VEXDO-592212 format. One record per atom (N, C-alpha, C): residue number from 1; atom name; x, y, z. Coordinates in Angstrom, 2 decimals, padded with zeros to 5 digits. Last residue first. Layout:
residues N
NUM | CA | X | Y | Z
...
This chain:
residues 160
160 | N | 136.55 | 122.34 | 143.95
160 | CA | 137.58 | 121.60 | 145.11
160 | C | 137.21 | 119.88 | 145.61
159 | N | 137.18 | 124.91 | 141.89
159 | CA | 136.44 | 123.68 | 141.77
159 | C | 137.32 | 122.84 | 143.17
158 | N | 135.82 | 127.76 | 139.81
158 | CA | 136.51 | 127.15 | 141.21
158 | C | 136.54 | 126.18 | 141.47
157 | N | 134.60 | 127.82 | 137.04
157 | CA | 135.79 | 129.51 | 138.63
157 | C | 136.70 | 128.62 | 139.93
156 | N | 135.91 | 125.87 | 135.63
156 | CA | 135.01 | 126.33 | 136.28
156 | C | 135.68 | 127.83 | 137.02
155 | N | 136.24 | 122.67 | 133.22
155 | CA | 135.71 | 123.94 | 133.00
155 | C | 135.09 | 124.90 | 134.12
154 | N | 138.40 | 119.66 | 134.67
154 | CA | 136.47 | 120.44 | 135.19
154 | C | 136.84 | 122.38 | 134.96
153 | N | 140.98 | 119.29 | 134.59
153 | CA | 140.44 | 119.81 | 133.70
153 | C | 139.11 | 120.10 | 133.38
152 | N | 142.37 | 119.47 | 137.20
152 | CA | 142.40 | 120.69 | 136.20
152 | C | 141.36 | 120.60 | 135.52
151 | N | 140.56 | 117.95 | 138.50
151 | CA | 140.29 | 118.60 | 138.33
151 | C | 140.54 | 120.04 | 137.52
150 | N | 141.15 | 115.01 | 137.16
150 | CA | 140.66 | 115.66 | 136.73
150 | C | 140.07 | 117.29 | 136.82
149 | N | 143.80 | 114.89 | 138.92
149 | CA | 143.89 | 114.70 | 137.29
149 | C | 142.64 | 115.44 | 136.25
148 | N | 143.14 | 115.43 | 141.00
148 | CA | 143.80 | 116.38 | 141.33
148 | C | 143.25 | 116.58 | 138.94
147 | N | 141.78 | 112.25 | 141.01
147 | CA | 141.22 | 114.36 | 142.09
147 | C | 141.49 | 115.12 | 141.38
146 | N | 143.82 | 110.51 | 139.83
146 | CA | 143.00 | 111.09 | 139.49
146 | C | 141.98 | 112.37 | 139.92
145 | N | 145.26 | 111.89 | 142.65
145 | CA | 145.48 | 111.04 | 141.73
145 | C | 145.17 | 111.94 | 140.58
144 | N | 143.99 | 110.43 | 144.43
144 | CA | 143.73 | 111.35 | 145.14
144 | C | 145.22 | 111.79 | 143.46
143 | N | 141.51 | 107.76 | 145.46
143 | CA | 141.67 | 108.16 | 143.43
143 | C | 142.84 | 109.71 | 143.76
142 | N | 138.63 | 108.69 | 145.70
142 | CA | 139.37 | 107.52 | 147.00
142 | C | 140.98 | 107.85 | 146.58
141 | N | 136.82 | 111.17 | 144.86
141 | CA | 137.78 | 109.93 | 144.37
141 | C | 138.65 | 109.93 | 145.70
140 | N | 135.21 | 114.21 | 143.72
140 | CA | 134.98 | 113.48 | 144.95
140 | C | 135.61 | 112.25 | 144.58
139 | N | 135.67 | 118.19 | 142.71
139 | CA | 135.73 | 116.51 | 143.05
139 | C | 136.07 | 115.04 | 143.61
138 | N | 133.69 | 119.50 | 142.07
138 | CA | 133.64 | 119.70 | 143.10
138 | C | 133.99 | 118.43 | 143.08
137 | N | 133.24 | 124.11 | 141.87
137 | CA | 132.21 | 121.87 | 141.65
137 | C | 133.33 | 121.85 | 142.43
136 | N | 130.97 | 126.66 | 139.92
136 | CA | 131.93 | 125.85 | 141.19
136 | C | 132.05 | 124.59 | 140.75
135 | N | 130.29 | 127.81 | 137.69
135 | CA | 130.54 | 127.97 | 138.84
135 | C | 131.37 | 127.10 | 139.75
134 | N | 130.70 | 127.62 | 134.37
134 | CA | 130.42 | 126.26 | 135.81
134 | C | 130.94 | 127.78 | 136.72
133 | N | 128.86 | 127.80 | 131.40
133 | CA | 129.82 | 128.45 | 132.52
133 | C | 130.06 | 127.46 | 133.66
132 | N | 127.32 | 126.87 | 129.53
132 | CA | 128.94 | 127.52 | 128.89
132 | C | 129.67 | 127.84 | 130.02
131 | N | 127.28 | 123.30 | 129.33
131 | CA | 126.68 | 124.77 | 129.86
131 | C | 127.64 | 125.85 | 129.72
130 | N | 128.03 | 121.32 | 128.58
130 | CA | 126.94 | 121.17 | 128.69
130 | C | 126.28 | 122.60 | 129.21
129 | N | 130.96 | 120.63 | 128.52
129 | CA | 130.46 | 121.42 | 127.08
129 | C | 129.14 | 120.70 | 127.05
128 | N | 132.43 | 119.65 | 130.59
128 | CA | 132.61 | 121.19 | 130.43
128 | C | 132.28 | 121.78 | 129.22
127 | N | 130.51 | 117.14 | 132.47
127 | CA | 130.66 | 119.04 | 132.37
127 | C | 130.85 | 120.24 | 131.64
126 | N | 130.62 | 115.71 | 129.67
126 | CA | 129.26 | 116.17 | 130.46
126 | C | 129.60 | 117.53 | 130.46
125 | N | 133.33 | 115.13 | 129.01
125 | CA | 132.70 | 115.92 | 128.32
125 | C | 131.46 | 116.45 | 128.60
124 | N | 133.77 | 114.72 | 131.40
124 | CA | 134.83 | 115.26 | 131.44
124 | C | 133.67 | 116.10 | 130.23
123 | N | 132.69 | 112.15 | 131.59
123 | CA | 132.41 | 113.36 | 132.58
123 | C | 132.78 | 114.36 | 132.34
122 | N | 134.30 | 110.70 | 129.58
122 | CA | 132.62 | 111.09 | 129.46
122 | C | 132.53 | 111.91 | 130.38
121 | N | 137.17 | 111.00 | 130.77
121 | CA | 136.91 | 111.14 | 129.18
121 | C | 135.46 | 111.55 | 129.00
120 | N | 136.76 | 109.13 | 132.94
120 | CA | 137.00 | 110.03 | 133.14
120 | C | 136.62 | 111.36 | 131.71
119 | N | 134.18 | 107.03 | 131.82
119 | CA | 135.36 | 107.32 | 132.32
119 | C | 135.77 | 108.56 | 132.29
118 | N | 130.82 | 106.83 | 132.92
118 | CA | 132.08 | 105.15 | 132.50
118 | C | 133.19 | 105.90 | 132.51
117 | N | 128.50 | 108.00 | 134.62
117 | CA | 129.20 | 108.21 | 133.80
117 | C | 130.10 | 107.14 | 134.01
116 | N | 125.07 | 109.39 | 134.98
116 | CA | 126.35 | 108.15 | 135.30
116 | C | 127.15 | 108.61 | 134.73
115 | N | 123.92 | 111.46 | 137.24
115 | CA | 123.69 | 111.15 | 136.18
115 | C | 125.39 | 109.92 | 136.39
114 | N | 120.63 | 113.92 | 139.13
114 | CA | 122.65 | 112.24 | 139.07
114 | C | 122.64 | 111.50 | 137.50
113 | N | 120.12 | 116.83 | 140.06
113 | CA | 120.05 | 116.03 | 138.87
113 | C | 121.06 | 115.35 | 139.44
112 | N | 118.73 | 118.04 | 142.54
112 | CA | 119.28 | 118.26 | 141.60
112 | C | 119.33 | 116.51 | 140.98
111 | N | 116.96 | 120.60 | 143.99
111 | CA | 116.31 | 119.94 | 143.57
111 | C | 118.04 | 119.95 | 142.84
110 | N | 116.35 | 123.08 | 145.73
110 | CA | 116.40 | 122.28 | 145.99
110 | C | 116.23 | 121.32 | 145.38
109 | N | 117.22 | 126.04 | 142.89
109 | CA | 116.24 | 125.16 | 144.81
109 | C | 116.49 | 124.28 | 145.68
108 | N | 118.55 | 127.01 | 140.85
108 | CA | 117.49 | 127.76 | 142.31
108 | C | 116.73 | 127.64 | 143.70
107 | N | 118.72 | 125.68 | 139.00
107 | CA | 117.20 | 126.27 | 139.43
107 | C | 117.26 | 126.62 | 140.57
106 | N | 121.08 | 127.01 | 136.18
106 | CA | 120.71 | 127.06 | 137.30
106 | C | 118.90 | 127.17 | 138.12
105 | N | 120.79 | 124.49 | 133.12
105 | CA | 119.57 | 125.63 | 133.60
105 | C | 120.31 | 125.11 | 135.11
104 | N | 121.07 | 121.18 | 132.93
104 | CA | 122.61 | 122.50 | 132.41
104 | C | 121.24 | 123.83 | 132.73
103 | N | 118.95 | 119.54 | 133.79
103 | CA | 120.62 | 119.21 | 134.04
103 | C | 120.70 | 120.60 | 133.78
102 | N | 116.72 | 120.83 | 133.05
102 | CA | 116.83 | 120.56 | 134.74
102 | C | 118.48 | 120.40 | 135.17
101 | N | 117.31 | 120.62 | 130.30
101 | CA | 116.81 | 121.77 | 130.62
101 | C | 117.58 | 122.16 | 132.21
100 | N | 119.38 | 118.56 | 128.74
100 | CA | 118.00 | 118.43 | 130.19
100 | C | 118.10 | 119.62 | 130.12
99 | N | 121.36 | 118.08 | 126.47
99 | CA | 120.08 | 119.27 | 126.71
99 | C | 119.13 | 118.71 | 127.51
98 | N | 123.60 | 116.16 | 128.39
98 | CA | 123.53 | 117.52 | 127.83
98 | C | 122.50 | 118.03 | 127.03
97 | N | 122.19 | 114.56 | 130.00
97 | CA | 123.22 | 115.14 | 130.75
97 | C | 123.52 | 116.78 | 129.49
96 | N | 118.80 | 113.72 | 130.17
96 | CA | 119.83 | 113.99 | 128.92
96 | C | 120.78 | 115.10 | 129.52
95 | N | 117.98 | 111.62 | 133.07
95 | CA | 117.70 | 113.53 | 132.06
95 | C | 118.82 | 113.31 | 131.55
94 | N | 117.36 | 110.36 | 134.87
94 | CA | 117.46 | 109.39 | 133.54
94 | C | 116.88 | 111.05 | 132.85
93 | N | 116.54 | 111.46 | 137.99
93 | CA | 117.69 | 110.42 | 137.34
93 | C | 116.48 | 110.67 | 135.86
92 | N | 116.17 | 113.81 | 141.17
92 | CA | 115.56 | 113.83 | 139.69
92 | C | 116.82 | 112.88 | 139.18
91 | N | 115.22 | 114.76 | 143.95
91 | CA | 116.76 | 114.12 | 143.99
91 | C | 115.66 | 113.69 | 142.77
90 | N | 113.98 | 117.28 | 145.99
90 | CA | 114.08 | 116.45 | 145.14
90 | C | 115.85 | 116.02 | 144.53
89 | N | 113.02 | 118.28 | 148.81
89 | CA | 114.33 | 118.25 | 147.98
89 | C | 113.56 | 116.80 | 147.17
88 | N | 109.82 | 120.04 | 148.54
88 | CA | 110.76 | 118.88 | 149.05
88 | C | 111.84 | 118.83 | 148.67
87 | N | 109.49 | 123.79 | 149.72
87 | CA | 109.75 | 122.50 | 148.35
87 | C | 110.35 | 121.56 | 149.03
86 | N | 107.84 | 126.01 | 151.09
86 | CA | 108.47 | 125.09 | 151.76
86 | C | 108.23 | 124.17 | 149.84
85 | N | 106.22 | 128.92 | 151.70
85 | CA | 106.82 | 128.46 | 149.95
85 | C | 107.82 | 127.47 | 150.60
84 | N | 103.61 | 127.85 | 152.94
84 | CA | 104.92 | 129.18 | 152.60
84 | C | 105.21 | 128.37 | 151.53
83 | N | 100.85 | 127.62 | 154.50
83 | CA | 100.97 | 128.70 | 152.79
83 | C | 102.53 | 129.18 | 153.14
82 | N | 101.66 | 125.78 | 155.54
82 | CA | 101.73 | 124.84 | 154.21
82 | C | 101.04 | 126.25 | 153.78
81 | N | 102.13 | 126.02 | 158.32
81 | CA | 103.52 | 126.62 | 157.69
81 | C | 103.25 | 125.83 | 156.03
80 | N | 099.71 | 125.91 | 160.23
80 | CA | 099.99 | 127.43 | 159.26
80 | C | 100.64 | 127.31 | 157.75
79 | N | 099.96 | 123.70 | 160.85
79 | CA | 099.33 | 123.67 | 159.51
79 | C | 099.31 | 125.25 | 158.40
78 | N | 101.24 | 123.02 | 162.84
78 | CA | 101.61 | 123.57 | 161.79
78 | C | 101.46 | 123.64 | 160.26
77 | N | 099.62 | 122.84 | 164.93
77 | CA | 100.41 | 123.39 | 164.93
77 | C | 101.61 | 123.90 | 163.74
76 | N | 098.46 | 120.05 | 163.78
76 | CA | 097.18 | 121.33 | 164.18
76 | C | 098.51 | 122.25 | 164.39
75 | N | 099.88 | 118.55 | 161.34
75 | CA | 100.06 | 118.95 | 163.03
75 | C | 099.72 | 120.15 | 163.11
74 | N | 101.08 | 118.75 | 158.90
74 | CA | 099.59 | 117.42 | 159.58
74 | C | 099.19 | 118.44 | 160.37
73 | N | 101.79 | 119.61 | 155.55
73 | CA | 101.78 | 119.78 | 157.51
73 | C | 100.57 | 120.42 | 158.23
72 | N | 103.59 | 118.45 | 152.45
72 | CA | 101.94 | 118.50 | 153.43
72 | C | 102.30 | 118.43 | 155.29
71 | N | 105.07 | 119.74 | 150.64
71 | CA | 105.05 | 118.57 | 151.62
71 | C | 103.85 | 119.13 | 152.05
70 | N | 105.68 | 119.88 | 147.41
70 | CA | 105.60 | 120.28 | 148.40
70 | C | 105.21 | 119.78 | 149.50
69 | N | 108.07 | 117.57 | 144.96
69 | CA | 105.86 | 118.37 | 145.31
69 | C | 106.87 | 119.91 | 147.53
68 | N | 110.17 | 115.95 | 144.91
68 | CA | 109.23 | 116.83 | 144.04
68 | C | 107.86 | 117.52 | 144.30
67 | N | 110.75 | 113.60 | 146.73
67 | CA | 110.46 | 114.90 | 146.82
67 | C | 110.01 | 115.38 | 145.07
66 | N | 113.49 | 111.42 | 144.46
66 | CA | 112.26 | 112.10 | 145.51
66 | C | 111.88 | 113.11 | 145.49
65 | N | 112.83 | 110.56 | 141.65
65 | CA | 113.28 | 109.41 | 142.78
65 | C | 112.94 | 109.70 | 143.91
64 | N | 111.66 | 111.43 | 138.56
64 | CA | 111.42 | 111.75 | 140.66
64 | C | 111.91 | 110.68 | 141.42
63 | N | 113.44 | 111.20 | 135.96
63 | CA | 112.51 | 110.04 | 137.19
63 | C | 112.50 | 110.67 | 138.58
62 | N | 112.44 | 112.41 | 133.05
62 | CA | 113.07 | 112.63 | 134.01
62 | C | 112.68 | 111.80 | 135.06
61 | N | 111.98 | 113.88 | 130.58
61 | CA | 111.84 | 112.52 | 130.85
61 | C | 112.02 | 111.47 | 131.82
60 | N | 111.01 | 116.02 | 130.37
60 | CA | 112.07 | 115.17 | 129.57
60 | C | 112.17 | 114.19 | 129.62
59 | N | 108.37 | 115.90 | 131.56
59 | CA | 109.09 | 116.46 | 130.21
59 | C | 110.14 | 115.69 | 129.70
58 | N | 110.00 | 116.30 | 133.81
58 | CA | 109.17 | 115.47 | 133.63
58 | C | 108.75 | 114.56 | 132.18
57 | N | 111.24 | 118.23 | 134.33
57 | CA | 112.71 | 117.50 | 134.09
57 | C | 111.75 | 116.40 | 133.70
56 | N | 109.16 | 120.44 | 133.02
56 | CA | 109.57 | 120.29 | 132.25
56 | C | 111.10 | 119.33 | 132.43
55 | N | 108.07 | 120.36 | 136.74
55 | CA | 107.30 | 119.25 | 135.41
55 | C | 108.07 | 119.41 | 134.07
54 | N | 109.90 | 121.12 | 137.80
54 | CA | 109.93 | 119.66 | 138.26
54 | C | 109.44 | 119.24 | 136.40
53 | N | 110.28 | 123.99 | 137.31
53 | CA | 111.32 | 123.17 | 136.04
53 | C | 111.58 | 121.91 | 136.97
52 | N | 108.12 | 124.60 | 138.39
52 | CA | 107.64 | 124.54 | 136.86
52 | C | 109.11 | 124.09 | 136.23
51 | N | 109.14 | 124.12 | 140.91
51 | CA | 107.85 | 123.50 | 140.45
51 | C | 107.91 | 123.66 | 138.07
50 | N | 110.84 | 126.71 | 140.92
50 | CA | 111.28 | 125.47 | 140.90
50 | C | 110.14 | 124.50 | 140.35
49 | N | 108.56 | 128.57 | 140.57
49 | CA | 109.80 | 128.77 | 139.69
49 | C | 110.49 | 127.08 | 139.65
48 | N | 107.43 | 128.09 | 143.07
48 | CA | 106.37 | 128.40 | 141.33
48 | C | 107.47 | 128.49 | 140.41
47 | N | 109.12 | 129.47 | 144.60
47 | CA | 108.55 | 127.87 | 144.44
47 | C | 108.05 | 127.53 | 142.78
46 | N | 109.65 | 131.80 | 143.56
46 | CA | 110.20 | 131.00 | 143.97
46 | C | 110.02 | 129.98 | 143.74
45 | N | 107.06 | 132.47 | 144.81
45 | CA | 107.26 | 132.83 | 143.66
45 | C | 108.28 | 132.09 | 142.34
44 | N | 106.95 | 132.86 | 147.15
44 | CA | 106.02 | 131.43 | 146.93
44 | C | 106.07 | 131.92 | 145.37
43 | N | 109.88 | 133.18 | 148.41
43 | CA | 109.54 | 133.19 | 147.54
43 | C | 108.37 | 131.96 | 147.67
42 | N | 112.81 | 131.71 | 149.27
42 | CA | 112.33 | 132.74 | 149.36
42 | C | 111.24 | 133.19 | 149.34
41 | N | 111.68 | 128.31 | 150.66
41 | CA | 112.24 | 129.05 | 149.57
41 | C | 111.63 | 129.97 | 150.18
40 | N | 111.83 | 127.14 | 154.58
40 | CA | 111.61 | 127.36 | 152.78
40 | C | 112.65 | 127.83 | 151.80
39 | N | 114.56 | 125.27 | 156.37
39 | CA | 113.30 | 125.51 | 156.29
39 | C | 113.18 | 126.74 | 154.35
38 | N | 114.98 | 123.19 | 158.28
38 | CA | 115.35 | 123.36 | 157.25
38 | C | 113.83 | 124.10 | 157.13
37 | N | 115.55 | 123.23 | 160.52
37 | CA | 117.30 | 123.48 | 160.09
37 | C | 116.47 | 123.45 | 158.90
36 | N | 113.60 | 122.91 | 162.99
36 | CA | 113.72 | 122.08 | 162.42
36 | C | 115.20 | 121.76 | 161.90
35 | N | 113.41 | 125.67 | 164.22
35 | CA | 112.99 | 123.94 | 164.86
35 | C | 113.59 | 123.35 | 164.21
34 | N | 113.71 | 127.31 | 163.17
34 | CA | 113.88 | 127.71 | 163.83
34 | C | 114.15 | 126.44 | 165.05
33 | N | 112.05 | 126.56 | 160.75
33 | CA | 113.62 | 127.11 | 160.53
33 | C | 114.57 | 126.95 | 161.87
32 | N | 108.99 | 125.06 | 160.40
32 | CA | 109.26 | 125.65 | 160.94
32 | C | 111.57 | 126.10 | 161.16
31 | N | 110.11 | 122.68 | 157.32
31 | CA | 108.95 | 123.21 | 159.02
31 | C | 109.49 | 123.81 | 158.80
30 | N | 111.84 | 119.25 | 157.02
30 | CA | 111.62 | 120.81 | 156.87
30 | C | 110.47 | 120.91 | 157.54
29 | N | 112.87 | 117.24 | 158.09
29 | CA | 112.98 | 117.95 | 158.86
29 | C | 112.58 | 119.62 | 158.16
28 | N | 113.16 | 115.34 | 156.09
28 | CA | 112.08 | 114.65 | 157.46
28 | C | 112.72 | 115.80 | 158.07
27 | N | 113.63 | 115.69 | 154.59
27 | CA | 112.81 | 115.86 | 153.96
27 | C | 112.37 | 115.56 | 155.13
26 | N | 116.63 | 115.95 | 155.69
26 | CA | 116.74 | 117.24 | 155.19
26 | C | 114.74 | 117.13 | 154.43
25 | N | 118.09 | 113.43 | 156.34
25 | CA | 118.71 | 114.81 | 157.09
25 | C | 117.84 | 116.21 | 156.78
24 | N | 116.57 | 111.48 | 155.73
24 | CA | 116.81 | 111.85 | 157.04
24 | C | 117.53 | 113.48 | 157.17
23 | N | 116.23 | 112.54 | 152.56
23 | CA | 115.45 | 112.00 | 153.45
23 | C | 115.23 | 112.10 | 155.00
22 | N | 119.01 | 111.98 | 152.21
22 | CA | 118.26 | 113.10 | 152.21
22 | C | 117.16 | 113.25 | 152.76
21 | N | 119.98 | 109.18 | 152.99
21 | CA | 120.87 | 110.50 | 153.93
21 | C | 120.41 | 111.67 | 153.88
20 | N | 118.41 | 107.74 | 151.27
20 | CA | 118.05 | 107.83 | 152.52
20 | C | 118.29 | 109.48 | 153.38
19 | N | 119.67 | 108.88 | 148.28
19 | CA | 117.96 | 109.07 | 149.69
19 | C | 118.18 | 109.11 | 150.29
18 | N | 122.20 | 108.10 | 148.89
18 | CA | 122.22 | 109.59 | 148.42
18 | C | 120.39 | 109.71 | 149.05
17 | N | 122.01 | 105.01 | 149.54
17 | CA | 122.37 | 105.63 | 149.56
17 | C | 122.93 | 106.68 | 150.12
16 | N | 120.90 | 104.46 | 146.39
16 | CA | 120.68 | 104.61 | 147.30
16 | C | 120.47 | 105.17 | 148.64
15 | N | 123.13 | 106.10 | 144.59
15 | CA | 121.35 | 107.07 | 145.29
15 | C | 120.90 | 106.24 | 145.61
14 | N | 124.63 | 104.37 | 145.17
14 | CA | 125.52 | 105.84 | 145.86
14 | C | 123.73 | 106.26 | 145.54
13 | N | 124.32 | 101.89 | 143.96
13 | CA | 124.58 | 102.20 | 145.18
13 | C | 125.00 | 103.68 | 146.22
12 | N | 123.92 | 102.97 | 141.25
12 | CA | 122.87 | 102.04 | 142.09
12 | C | 122.67 | 102.79 | 143.13
11 | N | 127.00 | 103.77 | 141.08
11 | CA | 125.06 | 105.20 | 140.58
11 | C | 124.72 | 104.38 | 141.53
10 | N | 129.22 | 102.43 | 140.92
10 | CA | 128.71 | 102.88 | 142.37
10 | C | 127.29 | 103.71 | 141.97
9 | N | 129.87 | 102.37 | 138.01
9 | CA | 130.20 | 101.16 | 139.10
9 | C | 129.72 | 101.61 | 140.00
8 | N | 129.43 | 104.73 | 137.18
8 | CA | 128.04 | 104.02 | 136.34
8 | C | 128.22 | 102.44 | 138.04
7 | N | 130.21 | 107.78 | 139.00
7 | CA | 130.95 | 106.21 | 138.28
7 | C | 129.41 | 105.32 | 137.88
6 | N | 127.92 | 110.66 | 138.90
6 | CA | 128.65 | 109.24 | 139.72
6 | C | 129.37 | 108.31 | 138.42
5 | N | 127.44 | 113.61 | 138.82
5 | CA | 128.32 | 113.04 | 138.43
5 | C | 128.81 | 111.17 | 138.34
4 | N | 124.25 | 115.90 | 140.38
4 | CA | 126.11 | 115.22 | 140.15
4 | C | 126.49 | 114.48 | 139.66
3 | N | 124.21 | 119.27 | 139.75
3 | CA | 124.59 | 118.21 | 139.16
3 | C | 124.93 | 117.53 | 139.88
2 | N | 122.52 | 122.42 | 139.21
2 | CA | 123.35 | 121.37 | 140.44
2 | C | 122.80 | 119.57 | 139.21
1 | N | 122.89 | 123.68 | 136.36
1 | CA | 122.18 | 123.54 | 137.59
1 | C | 122.98 | 122.34 | 138.24
């Protein structure tokens, strides 16, 4: 799945900023991609699959902080978009990073799960033991030495 692992010391502040950024850059710009920059999913069936994962996240105890639903187009010139496969970018927390299907399976939709970690060992265990493979990942830190060390230990096809 699409997962973010955030150190517990910055977790709350990160979430606040991440939600604001996502609303401003994506949620508020959903619509005709020729005008807004953020279009629909590829099909109605794909949207149904994404919606099914949101229901699974709720059943697993996940908290939907943003999105988790279809946008409502109210303007007359946009009402036809309500028939499209649009889905709001979704941020989910409070899922078990080891057992949650939403945190361990690829959704292929505008959904991200966010998890706090305490130490390098903690995050590496979550990253490396929760999925049978990782296609790609990235490490973000102010400490370049730590970033290189952690990146070397992440079991994935590609790391930035």
